[in-house]
C-alpha positions as CSV (number, residue, x, y, z in Angstrom):
1,M,62.4,61.8,108.4
2,S,63.0,58.7,110.5
3,A,63.7,55.3,109.8
4,E,61.0,54.4,111.8
5,K,58.4,56.6,110.4
6,L,59.4,55.4,106.7
7,T,58.8,52.1,108.0
8,Y,55.7,52.8,109.1
9,N,55.1,54.6,105.5
10,L,56.1,51.5,103.5
11,L,53.2,49.5,104.8
12,T,50.5,52.1,105.7
13,N,50.3,55.0,103.7
14,K,47.1,54.9,101.2
15,K,45.7,57.7,99.4
16,R,43.0,58.0,96.9
17,F,44.8,58.8,93.3
18,T,44.0,61.8,91.7
19,E,46.0,63.6,89.4
20,G,46.5,66.8,92.3
21,V,47.2,64.2,94.7
22,I,50.3,62.6,92.8
23,A,51.8,65.9,92.0
24,R,51.5,67.0,95.6
25,L,53.5,64.1,96.7
26,K,56.9,65.3,98.0
27,L,60.2,63.1,97.8
28,P,61.9,61.9,100.8
29,E,65.4,63.6,101.4
30,K,68.4,62.0,101.3
31,T,70.1,61.3,104.8
32,G,73.4,60.7,105.2
33,N,74.5,57.8,102.6
34,K,71.0,56.5,102.7
35,Y,68.6,57.0,99.3
36,P,65.0,56.3,101.3
37,Q,62.2,55.3,99.4
38,V,58.2,56.0,100.3
39,F,55.4,53.6,98.9
40,I,51.8,55.1,98.6
41,W,48.9,52.7,98.0
42,D,45.8,53.6,96.1
43,T,42.6,53.1,97.8
44,K,40.6,52.1,94.9
45,T,42.8,49.9,92.9
46,S,44.5,47.2,95.2
47,G,48.4,46.7,94.5
48,F,48.5,49.9,92.5
49,G,51.3,52.4,94.0
50,V,53.5,54.9,93.8
51,R,57.1,54.6,94.5
52,L,58.6,58.4,95.9
53,T,62.7,58.3,95.6
54,T,64.7,61.5,96.1
55,T,65.1,61.7,92.6
56,K,61.4,61.1,90.7
57,K,57.7,59.3,91.7
58,T,57.2,56.2,89.6
59,Y,54.0,54.1,89.4
60,I,54.3,50.1,90.4
61,I,52.1,47.6,90.7
62,Q,52.5,44.6,93.3
63,G,50.8,41.7,93.7
64,R,51.4,37.3,93.8
65,V,51.5,36.0,90.7
66,K,49.2,32.4,90.5
67,D,51.5,29.7,92.2
68,A,53.9,31.6,93.1
69,D,55.6,32.0,96.7
70,A,55.9,35.3,97.0
71,D,54.9,39.2,95.6
72,C,56.2,40.3,92.8
73,R,56.5,44.2,91.8
74,Y,56.6,45.5,88.4
75,T,57.3,49.3,87.3
76,I,55.1,50.7,85.4
77,G,56.6,54.0,84.4
78,D,57.5,57.9,85.3
79,C,54.5,59.2,87.0
80,S,55.3,62.9,84.9
81,K,55.5,60.9,81.5
82,I,52.1,58.5,82.0
83,P,49.0,60.0,82.5
84,L,47.2,58.6,86.0
85,A,44.2,56.9,84.2
86,Q,46.6,55.7,81.8
87,A,48.9,54.0,84.8
88,K,45.8,53.2,86.3
89,M,44.4,50.6,83.5
90,R,47.8,49.1,82.5
91,A,47.9,48.4,86.6
92,K,44.7,46.6,86.2
93,K,45.6,44.5,83.4
94,I,49.0,43.5,84.5
95,L,47.1,42.5,87.6
96,A,44.9,40.5,85.6
97,Q,47.5,38.7,84.1
98,M,49.1,38.0,87.0
99,A,46.0,36.1,88.2
100,E,46.1,34.1,85.2
101,G,49.8,33.2,86.2
102,I,51.5,35.4,83.8
103,N,54.8,37.2,85.1
104,P,55.3,40.6,83.9
105,H,58.9,40.6,84.5
106,E,59.3,37.5,82.0
107,D,56.7,39.3,79.2
108,K,59.4,42.2,79.8
109,K,61.9,40.1,79.0
110,A,60.5,38.9,75.9
111,E,59.9,42.5,74.9
112,R,63.6,43.2,75.2
113,G,64.7,40.1,73.5
114,Y,65.5,37.8,77.0
115,G,68.2,40.3,77.4
116,K,70.8,38.1,74.6
117,T,72.9,39.4,73.0
118,L,74.5,38.5,69.5
119,R,77.5,36.2,71.1
120,D,74.1,34.3,72.8
121,F,72.4,33.9,69.7
122,T,75.6,33.5,67.4
123,E,76.2,30.4,69.9
124,L,72.7,29.3,70.2
125,Y,72.9,29.1,66.6
126,V,75.8,26.8,66.2
127,N,74.5,24.2,69.0
128,S,71.8,24.4,66.8
129,R,73.6,23.2,63.8
130,K,75.7,20.9,65.0
131,D,75.1,17.8,63.3
132,K,75.4,20.4,60.0
133,L,78.5,22.6,60.8
134,K,81.9,21.3,60.3
135,A,84.1,20.1,63.3
136,G,85.6,23.9,64.1
137,S,83.0,25.8,61.7
138,G,81.0,27.3,64.7
139,E,84.2,28.4,66.6
140,K,85.4,30.6,63.0
141,M,81.6,31.5,63.2
142,L,81.8,33.1,66.4
143,E,85.3,34.4,65.8
144,K,84.3,36.3,62.6
145,M,81.3,38.4,64.8
146,E,83.8,39.0,66.9
147,K,86.3,40.3,64.6
148,A,83.4,42.0,62.0
149,F,81.7,43.5,65.0
150,P,83.4,43.9,68.0
151,D,80.9,46.4,69.5
152,W,78.0,44.5,68.5
153,I,79.1,41.4,70.0
154,D,77.6,41.7,73.4
155,K,74.9,44.4,72.3
156,E,71.2,42.7,72.6
157,I,70.2,41.7,69.4
158,V,67.1,43.3,68.9
159,K,69.2,46.7,69.9
160,I,70.6,46.3,66.4
161,T,68.9,48.5,63.7
162,E,68.8,48.6,59.8
163,E,70.3,52.3,60.5
164,D,73.4,50.2,62.1
165,I,73.7,47.9,59.5
166,E,73.5,50.2,56.6
167,T,76.4,52.4,58.8
168,R,78.4,49.3,59.7
169,F,78.1,47.6,56.0
170,E,79.5,51.2,54.6
171,T,82.2,51.3,57.0
172,L,83.8,47.8,56.6
173,S,83.1,48.1,52.5
174,R,85.4,51.2,53.1
175,G,88.2,49.6,55.1
176,K,90.3,51.8,57.6
177,R,92.9,52.8,54.6
178,G,90.1,53.1,51.8
179,N,91.2,48.9,51.2
180,G,87.9,47.1,52.2
181,N,87.6,43.5,51.0
182,Y,84.2,43.5,49.6
183,A,83.6,39.4,49.5
184,Q,84.5,39.3,53.6
185,T,82.0,42.2,54.0
186,N,79.3,40.5,52.0
187,Q,80.4,37.2,54.0
188,A,80.3,38.7,57.6
189,F,76.9,40.3,57.0
190,R,75.4,36.7,55.5
191,T,76.5,35.3,58.6
192,L,74.8,37.9,61.0
193,G,71.8,37.5,58.5
194,A,71.7,34.3,59.5
195,I,71.9,34.5,63.3
196,M,69.1,37.1,62.8
197,N,66.9,34.9,60.9
198,Y,67.6,32.3,63.9
199,A,66.7,34.9,66.7
200,Q,63.7,36.4,65.1
201,R,62.4,32.6,65.1
202,K,63.0,32.4,68.6
203,L,62.0,35.6,70.1
204,L,58.9,35.1,70.2
205,D,55.7,37.7,72.6
206,K,53.5,35.7,75.1
207,Y,50.9,35.3,72.0
208,R,53.7,33.8,70.2
209,R,54.0,36.9,67.6
210,P,58.2,37.4,66.8
211,I,59.5,40.7,68.6
212,M,62.0,41.2,65.7
213,A,59.4,42.0,62.9
214,V,62.0,42.5,60.4
215,N,65.4,41.2,60.1
216,P,67.6,44.0,60.0
217,V,70.0,43.0,57.7
218,S,67.5,42.1,54.8
219,V,67.7,46.1,54.4
220,L,70.9,45.5,52.7
221,T,68.6,43.6,50.0
222,T,65.6,45.9,49.9
223,E,68.3,48.9,49.4
224,H,70.1,47.0,46.6
225,L,73.8,47.5,48.6
226,W,75.1,44.1,48.8
227,H,78.6,43.9,46.7
228,Y,78.6,42.0,43.1
229,I,81.6,39.9,43.3
230,P,82.3,38.2,40.5
231,P,82.8,34.2,40.4
232,R,86.7,33.1,40.0
233,K,86.9,31.6,37.2
234,E,91.1,31.3,36.7
235,I,92.2,28.1,35.6
236,I,95.9,26.8,34.1
237,P,95.6,27.4,30.8
238,E,95.6,24.6,28.6
239,D,98.6,25.8,26.6
240,K,100.4,26.6,29.8
241,L,99.6,23.0,31.7
242,G,102.5,21.2,30.2
243,D,104.9,23.8,31.7
244,V,103.4,23.5,34.9
245,W,103.4,20.0,35.2
246,L,106.8,20.2,34.4
247,L,107.7,22.6,37.3
248,L,106.2,20.8,39.5
249,Q,108.0,17.5,39.0
250,E,111.4,19.6,39.2
251,L,110.3,21.1,42.3
252,R,109.3,17.7,43.6
253,N,113.2,16.8,43.4
254,D,114.3,19.5,45.3
255,F,116.7,18.8,47.9
256,R,114.5,20.2,50.5
257,D,111.8,18.2,52.3
258,M,109.1,21.4,52.8
259,T,109.4,22.0,49.0
260,R,109.2,18.4,47.9
261,T,105.9,17.9,50.3
262,I,104.2,21.0,49.3
263,A,105.4,20.1,45.3
264,D,103.2,16.6,46.2
265,A,100.6,18.5,47.8
266,A,99.9,20.7,44.8
267,C,100.2,17.2,42.0
268,F,97.9,15.4,44.3
269,G,95.6,18.4,44.2
270,L,95.3,18.8,40.8
271,L,95.0,15.0,39.7
272,T,92.1,14.3,42.5
273,G,90.6,18.2,42.6
274,A,90.5,17.5,46.0
275,R,89.7,21.1,48.3
276,P,93.4,22.6,48.8
277,G,93.0,24.5,52.0
278,K,93.8,24.0,55.4
279,D,90.7,22.8,56.6
280,G,90.2,21.4,52.9
281,E,90.6,17.6,51.7
282,V,94.2,17.5,50.2
283,L,96.9,19.0,53.6
284,P,94.9,17.3,56.5
285,L,94.8,13.6,54.6
286,E,96.2,11.0,56.6
287,W,97.7,7.5,55.7
288,K,94.8,5.8,57.6
289,N,92.4,7.1,54.9
290,V,94.4,6.2,52.0
291,F,94.3,2.8,50.6
292,L,96.9,2.4,48.0
293,D,96.7,-1.3,46.8
294,R,92.6,-0.3,46.0
295,Q,93.9,3.2,44.4
296,L,91.1,5.0,47.1
297,W,91.6,7.2,49.6
298,Y,88.6,8.0,52.1
299,L,86.9,11.3,53.1
300,P,85.2,11.0,56.6
301,D,83.6,14.5,56.6
302,P,83.4,16.4,53.4
303,K,81.8,19.4,52.6
304,N,78.6,17.6,51.4
305,R,78.5,15.7,54.9
306,R,78.7,12.5,52.9
307,P,81.6,10.5,53.7
308,A,82.9,8.8,50.6
309,Y,85.5,6.7,49.1
310,L,87.5,8.6,46.1
311,P,89.5,6.6,43.0
312,L,92.8,7.6,42.2
313,S,94.7,7.6,38.9
314,D,97.6,5.3,38.1
315,L,99.9,8.8,38.5
316,A,98.7,10.1,42.1
317,T,99.1,6.5,43.4
318,K,102.6,6.6,42.2
319,I,103.0,9.8,43.7
320,L,101.5,8.7,47.3
321,K,103.7,5.2,47.0
322,A,107.1,7.5,46.5
323,R,106.1,9.4,49.8
324,F,104.5,6.7,51.9
325,N,105.8,6.7,55.4
326,E,104.9,4.9,58.1
327,D,106.0,7.2,60.8
328,N,104.0,10.1,59.6
329,R,100.7,10.6,60.9
330,Y,100.0,13.3,57.6
331,V,100.2,12.5,53.9
332,F,101.9,15.9,53.5
333,P,103.7,16.6,56.9
334,G,103.9,20.0,58.4
335,Y,107.1,21.9,59.7
336,K,106.6,20.5,63.0
337,K,106.4,17.6,64.1
338,G,102.8,16.1,64.2
339,T,101.2,18.6,62.1
340,H,100.2,18.9,58.2
341,L,101.0,21.6,55.6
342,K,98.8,24.6,56.5
343,S,99.2,26.0,52.7
344,I,100.5,25.7,49.4
345,R,100.1,29.6,48.2
346,T,104.2,29.7,48.0
347,I,104.2,27.1,45.4
348,M,101.2,29.0,44.2
349,E,103.4,31.7,43.1
350,K,106.0,29.6,41.2
351,I,103.2,28.5,39.1
352,S,101.1,31.9,38.4
353,D,104.5,33.0,37.0
354,V,104.6,30.0,34.5
355,A,101.0,30.1,33.6
356,G,101.0,33.4,32.8
357,V,97.9,34.2,35.3
358,H,97.2,34.8,39.2
359,L,96.2,31.5,40.8
360,M,95.2,30.5,44.1
361,P,95.5,26.9,45.7
362,Y,91.6,26.5,45.0
363,D,92.3,27.1,41.1
364,L,94.0,23.9,40.9
365,R,90.0,22.2,41.9
366,R,88.7,24.4,38.9
367,T,91.6,23.0,36.4
368,F,91.1,19.7,37.2
369,T,87.3,20.3,36.5
370,Y,88.0,21.5,33.4
371,I,89.9,18.5,32.8
372,L,87.8,15.9,33.5
373,K,84.9,17.7,31.4
374,N,87.4,18.1,28.8
375,S,89.4,14.5,29.0
376,S,88.3,10.7,27.4
377,F,89.4,7.9,28.6
378,V,89.5,3.7,28.0
379,T,87.0,0.9,29.3
380,K,86.5,-1.8,28.7
381,E,82.9,-3.1,28.3
382,E,81.2,-6.1,27.2
383,T,79.5,-6.8,23.6
384,L,78.0,-9.7,21.9
385,D,79.3,-10.9,18.5
386,E,76.5,-11.6,16.6
387,K,78.1,-13.5,14.2
388,S,79.5,-15.9,17.0
389,G,77.1,-15.2,19.7
390,K,79.8,-15.0,22.0
391,I,80.3,-11.9,24.3
392,K,83.6,-10.4,24.3
393,Q,85.3,-7.7,25.2
394,I,86.2,-4.2,23.7
395,N,87.8,-1.0,24.4
396,V,85.5,2.1,24.3
397,Q,86.1,5.4,24.5
398,R,84.2,7.6,27.5
399,T,84.2,10.7,28.6
400,S,82.7,11.8,32.5
401,T,79.0,11.7,32.4
402,D,77.4,14.8,35.1
403,W,76.8,12.6,38.1
404,Q,80.3,11.1,37.7
405,V,81.8,14.8,37.6
406,D,79.5,15.7,40.8
407,Y,80.5,12.6,42.8
408,L,84.2,12.9,42.5
409,L,84.2,16.5,42.7
410,Q,81.9,15.6,46.1
411,H,79.4,18.3,45.0
412,S,75.6,17.3,46.0
413,L,74.0,14.9,44.4
414,K,70.6,15.2,45.1
415,G,68.8,16.3,41.7
416,N,70.8,14.0,39.9
417,V,68.0,11.5,39.1
418,T,70.7,9.3,37.2
419,F,72.9,8.6,40.2
420,W,69.9,8.0,42.9
421,H,68.2,5.6,40.4
422,Y,71.6,3.9,39.0
423,G,74.6,4.9,39.8
424,Q,74.3,3.6,43.6
425,S,75.5,0.5,43.1
426,F,78.3,1.5,41.7
427,R,82.0,0.5,43.3
428,P,84.4,4.1,43.7
429,E,87.0,2.0,41.6
430,Q,85.0,2.0,38.7
431,L,85.8,5.6,38.1
432,I,90.0,4.8,38.1
433,P,89.3,5.6,33.9
434,N,88.0,8.7,34.8
435,M,91.0,10.0,36.7
436,N,93.8,8.2,34.6
437,G,91.9,10.1,31.7
438,V,92.6,13.4,33.4
439,A,96.6,12.4,34.3
440,N,96.8,11.3,30.8
441,F,95.8,14.6,29.8
442,I,97.9,16.5,31.9
443,L,100.8,14.0,30.7
444,L,100.3,14.9,27.3
445,R,100.6,18.2,27.4
446,A,103.3,18.2,29.5
447,E,105.3,15.9,27.0
448,K,104.3,18.5,24.4
449,A,106.0,21.4,26.3
450,K,108.9,19.1,26.3
451,L,109.4,19.0,23.1
452,E,108.6,22.5,22.2
453,A,111.3,23.6,24.6
454,K,113.9,21.4,22.3
455,A,112.9,23.1,19.1
């Protein structure tokens, strides 16, 4: 068949479609390196046709979307799989929608989830929460998705099924050598679930209905597959607290600079309860956020996203004063100039040996919390002397209240009625006695450990 004849057929071939006519249509033959197409149009339904290629027959429609500049051609489906009557009915429906201004290609994209991948929705999710996520959290979320789901990251998100979720959850839980990490597996799928919830809200069809009827990660809940991870409760045992403090003081006097720095960071974490990780609050601390004259330090971007000034005990202030170096940006500098310390894990091994229990850096924060709730402090308060009628100051023994504990740990205070009604006018310096109570609790046990060692 000549090229001229194909062009003529493409423009003028028309037939009255019946099942028999469609069945008798012959496919064009390949000519050289060319794969010709022939279009046959129905005489009854304008815009409804069949496209013939060297391999198959396909129902199509062609028309102009309202207000569009050019015709739109849309594939309905394989002639061998769709009855003529059904194809014609669908063609009329699509042509009517085009007349109303609906582009069938855009509708098809919606049905496929707009072609957006897990990577696309991870980035959209992160961008939608820029004000809520801490700096760097978005990049880490994408890294986690790439690491946990390398073969899914560039897959259309609507093509990830419940079966996929169950299989991958089991695989990650098991690990390559039977050493899977249950906590990390849970975390990876909870993050994936949050991203898919976001995609579910955004992927809507033309009737504003969700394309993803169900978040596939929810199968882990319905099938009770989530791993139970018991909360960590390790703290430095109270009867070993003094020995641990004496160890830290010994390391603070070590001849190696980094050993002294790590020991000081561990002491600071224990005395303040601040988060000790490399992206936490202790290790990245800068001197510009420390106010030794007021015994305060400043958290510009804590986990609860509420910048705050926090008090320092006399002991913590003394440790920081001994460290002060105006040439360093960071309070706890790292191995390379201009960097901060990345970890205190090496010293935690020594602390664990003395404490007799395996401890992680975050366990210093738990220990601080235990001490804060169980220690007392003395404050000077005013009272009225009934005999003289004069106001006098007296020493009063106090313990930290719930809102004070939450504030010092930088927990959310949303539900704390006492704080929001009565605590907002307080100054952070007023909580220095609370911090001194923690320091004294530790020092008393250190003195006791000294005496027991001499006995």
